[in-house]
N, C-alpha and C positions, 0 to 999 in steps of 0.2 A: 567400585565403591557404590554403596547404596544407602538409602536412608532407612533407619529402623527405629521403631518406638518400643521401649521396654518398660515393663512394670516389674519391680523387684522389691524384695524385703530387706530392710536395713535394721540390723540389731542395735539395741540401745544398751546403756550401762546396766539398767535394771533387768535385762533379759527379755524385754518386750520387743516386738517387731513392728516397724513402721513401714507402711506401703508407700512407695514413691514411684514416680514415672519420669522418664527422661528420653530424649531423642539422641540417636547416635548415627554417625556416618562412617560405616565400616564395610569391609568386603562381603561378609556373610553373617548368618545368625550365630554360628559357633564362635566367631570372633567377638561378637557382642557378649555372648555368655562367658567366654574366657576372661574378657575384660572385667565384667562384673564380679566374677568369682575371685579375681586377683585383688579386688578391693574389699573382699570380705562380705559381699552382698549376695543375696539369693534370688536368681532370676525366676520370675513367675510366668510372664507372657512376653514374647518377642515377636513382632510382626513387621513386615516391610511396609513402608509408606510409599505408595505408588502415586505418580502424578495424576492430576484430575482428568476425567474422561473427556470433558469438553474444554476447548481452549479458552473460552471466555471466563471459565472459573479459575484460571491460573492467576496467581497474584502478580506475576511479572508483567508489568505494563510500562509504556513509555513515560507515564507520569512518575512512576516509582524510579525509573532510570534517571530522569532529570533530577528528582529529589535527592537521590543518592549522590550523584555527581556534584550537585551544589553543596551538599553537606560535606563532602570530601574536600571541596575547594575551600570551604570556610575553616574546617578543622585542621587541614594540613598546613595552615599558616603558622600554627603553634606546635604542631607535632608531626611525626613522620606519617607517611601515607598509610602504612600498616597499622600503626597505633590509632590513627584517625578512623580507619575502617572498623577496627575492633571496638572502639568506643561507640560507634554508630550501631554495631550489632548488639552490644550489651544494653544500649538504651532503647532498643526497638520494643514497642509494646504490642504490636499486632502479632497474634500467634501464628498466622499463616506466613508472615514475613520472617518471623523468627525461625520457622521451620525451613524456609528457603535459604536463610542465612547459615544454616547448620554446616553444610560442606565448606563454606568460606571460613567459618570460625575454626573448623577442624584444621584446615590448611594453615591458617595463621598461628594457631596454638602449636602446630607441629613444626614451625620454623620456616614455612614456605614464603615465597615472595608475594608482594602485593598483587602483581598481575596474575600470578597463579591462583591466588585466593579469589580474586574478582572473576576469573574465568570459570571457577567452579560454581559461581552463582548462576551462570547461564542466563544473564540478564542483558549483557551488552552484545551488540552485533560484531561481526568480524572487523569492520573498519574501526569502530570505537576501541576494541581491544588492541588493535594494531597500534593505534595512536598512543594508548596508555603504555603498552609494552615497550615501544620505541622510546617514549619519554623516560621510562624507568631505566632503560639501558644507557641513555645519554645523560642521566642524572638530572633531568629537568621535568620530573613527574608533575610537580606543582604547576608548572607553566602549561603543560599540554592538557591538563584537565579542562581548561577553558576551551580549547579546540574541540575536545570531546563533547562538551555541552553544546557548543555551536552546531556541531554535526548532528546531534540528536534533535535539536530544535528545528533545524532546517529540514531534516528528513520528515518530521511530522508535518511541517507547514507545506512541503511539496506534495506529500500524500493527500492532504486535504484539498489542495488546489486541483490536483488531477481528478479526484473523486467528484469535486464540485462541477467541473467542466463536463465530464462524461456523464455524470448523474443528471445534469440539466438536459443534455441531449436525449438521454434515455427517457426522462420524464415527458418530454415533448412527444416523442414517438409513441409512448404508451398512451398518452392522452388522446392522440389522434386516432390510434387503433380503437380505443374505447368508444369514442364518439361515432366512428364508422360502424362498429358492431351494434351500437344502440340504434342507429338509423336503419341499418339493414335488417335487423331481427326484431326491432321494437316499433319504431315509428312508421316505417313503410307498411308492414302488415296491419297496423292499426288503421292507417288511411285507407288501405284496400278493403278492410272489413266495413268501414264507415260508408264507403262508396261516394260517388259524386252527388252533390246537392243540386242536381239539375236533371230534368226529365228529357232533355233533348238528346236523341240518339248520337248525334255527332259529338256532343260534349262528353257523353259516356265513353265513346270510342277514343277520343282524344285523351281522356283521363287514364284509360287503361294503357294506352301507348306511353304516356308519361310515366306510369308506374313501372312499366318494363324497362324504359330507358334509365330511370333513376336507379332501379335495382341493379341493372347491368353496370352502371358507373360505380356505384358504391361497392358492388361485389368485386369488381376489378381492383379498386383501391384496397379493399380488404385483403384480397389474395396477395397483392404486391407488398403491402406493409407487413402483413403477417409473415410472409416468406423472408423479407429482409430481417425482421426481428428474430426469427428462428435461426437464420443463417448467422446473424451476429452473435447469438448466444453460443451456437456450435463452434464458431471460429474462436470466440473468446475462451471457452473452456478447453478446446484442443490446443490453442496457443499456450495457455498457462501450463497444461500438462506436459507440453514439449518445449518449454520456454528456453532450454539450454541447447536445443538442437538447431543449428544454423541452417541446415538443409531441409528442414521440415517445411511443408507448403504454407503453413500458417505464418511462419517467420518471413518467408518471401512475400506473402500477401500483405503482411503488416508493414513491410518496407515500401510498398507501392500504393497503399491506400491514400487518396488525396486528403489533405488537411489533417486527418487524424494521425497519419504517419509522421508528418512534419511536427505536429504538436508533441507527440510522445518522444520523438527524437530530440527535440530541443529541451524538453524537460529532463530527459535522461542524461544528455550531455551536460546540462547545467549542474545536475546533481553530482555526476561523476567527476567533472572538472573541479568543482568545489571540493569534493572529497580528496582528489589528488593533491590539490593545494594544501589541504590540512594535513594529509599524510606526510608530504614532503617537509612541511614546517614542523611536524612532530618527529622528525629525524628517522622516518621509515625509509629503508632503501627502495630505490625505484622499482627493482624487479619484484620485491615483496608487495609494494603498493599496487603494481599492475595486477598481481594475482588476486589481491583483495577486491579490487574494483571489478575484475572479470566475474568473480563469484557473486558480487552484490548487484549486478545489473542484468536485466532480462530483455531490454529492448534490443531487437536484432542488429540494427545499424551501429548502435553504440557498443554493444558487446563485440561485434566484428572489428570495430576500430581498435578497441583496447587489446583484443586477442592478437590481431595482426601487428600492432605496435610492440607487444611483448615478444612476439616471434622475431621481429627485426632487431630489437634490442639484444635479445639473447644470441642472435646470429653475429653480433659484433658491430652492427650499424650504430653510429653515434645517435644519441637521443634526439637531437635537433632534426635529423633526417627521418628517423624511425617514427617519430610522433606526428610529423607533418603529412597527413594523408586524409582521404575522405572518411567521414562526412564533414570535416572541417572546411571552412571557406578559405578563399585565397588570402584574405586579410589575416585570418588566424594562422595560415601557413607562414606568413611573413613575420608574425609575432614570435612563433616558435623558432624560426630560423635565426633570430637574434640572440637566442639563449646561450649564455656562457657558463652558467653555474646552476646549482640546484635551487638556490634562492630565487634566481631570475625565472626558472621554470615554474616555480610555485606562484610567482606574481603573474606570469603569463596565463596560467590556467585559471587563476582567480579572475583575470580580465575576461577570458573566454566565457567563464561561468556567468559573469554579469551580463555579457552580450546575449548569451543564450537564454537567460532569464527574461530579458526584454522581448526576444523573439517568441518565447513560449507564451508570454502574456498577450502578444498580438494574435497568435494562433488561438488562444483561449477565447478572445473576443470574437474571432471569426466563427468558432464553434457555437458560441451562444447565439450569434446572429443567424447561423444556419438553422439551429433548432427553432428559433422564433419564426423564420421564414417557412420552414416545413409545417409548423403548427398553423400559421395563418393560411398557407396555400391549401393544404388538405382539409382543414376545418372549413375554409371558405367554400370549397367545392361542395362539401356536405351540406352546409347551410343553404347555399344557393339552390341546390337540387331539392331540398326540403321546401323552400319557399315556392319553388316552381310547382310542386305537387299541391301545396295549399292553394295556390292561385287557380289551378285546374279544378280542384274540388269545390271551390267557392266562386266559380265563374258566374253562375246565375245571380248570386248575391252582388258581385261586383258590377254586373250589367244593370241590376236594379238601381244601384247607387249612381251609375252614370246617367240613367234616364232621369233620376230625381234632380241631378245637377243641371241637365239640359232643360 
């Protein structure tokens, strides 16, 4: 099924022709032409409407996702979910959104289910669609829409928190590298060209030695920080390209990196445990919920936890034993061991998510403090070495001030 835009001629009672345009969601161009001819219309131009070349040009965003879910929650109070969705589509004014809604409208008009129509929109992620589909199966679709809204809101908040923490650390490192580069290739050559303001040979020799020492210190810091930055970029890109490969060296390295690995693990566990709680409350079967979570997480330790848990559940191990394993703590093991029903399992994972959220906030504060410490330490070294050079350059002037004081 593809999107097509057609321009066709519509005959009138007086024999004249009116040019009209319309969008269609059909398998191919001949299907569109056949449909138009069956209605007594004359096709002029039919072309496929392809998705945008750049992702940021796509109309599908988290804001639209939340807006649509909230509108569905409001309208489904007085109408069925399918009717509510069709009303929203018919009332949409944005032409780009109307185009994105076209496959959904076609499914609804053809008698498809609400979840099938919403899936054709390609707006919701796998977890949100699973919650909605399970709610439709259980006959509680209106109730699970709120769970879907909470999931989307939390996902956006969590993403912003992670980007803020890692962005602050990156900003500190880039600032330090910039100041070191400026000192090494700007300020030190300027002082060397100006020379020492003293005619004493010993002062000149001392100044030249100071120039060499400061150049060596700044050069060493420049090489170390630049190498760390290049390695971090390489590891980050390589890790993302191989994010679903547990045996890749970047995955193993990410699990052992101090502080950053702990922060990402806690954030990922908090997100996936909360998602598991919502999926179970949305009547999603445990095995299906595990599949969804495995597909939606990329952090190595968390993905390994859910993958191993699924393998043990599918092997016949009872959920309380299959789900109690690393990287969960001993206290979290004890909570899962007391589970007797799906509802209790949902509550336990919600409790674990709350605890991991607190641990992630603690790690985030540590990351911010580490960034500030690095900024102060490296910038302090650069500033002190610069002050030392200025003192050597102006030694004669400082001696004159001392004599005046005496």
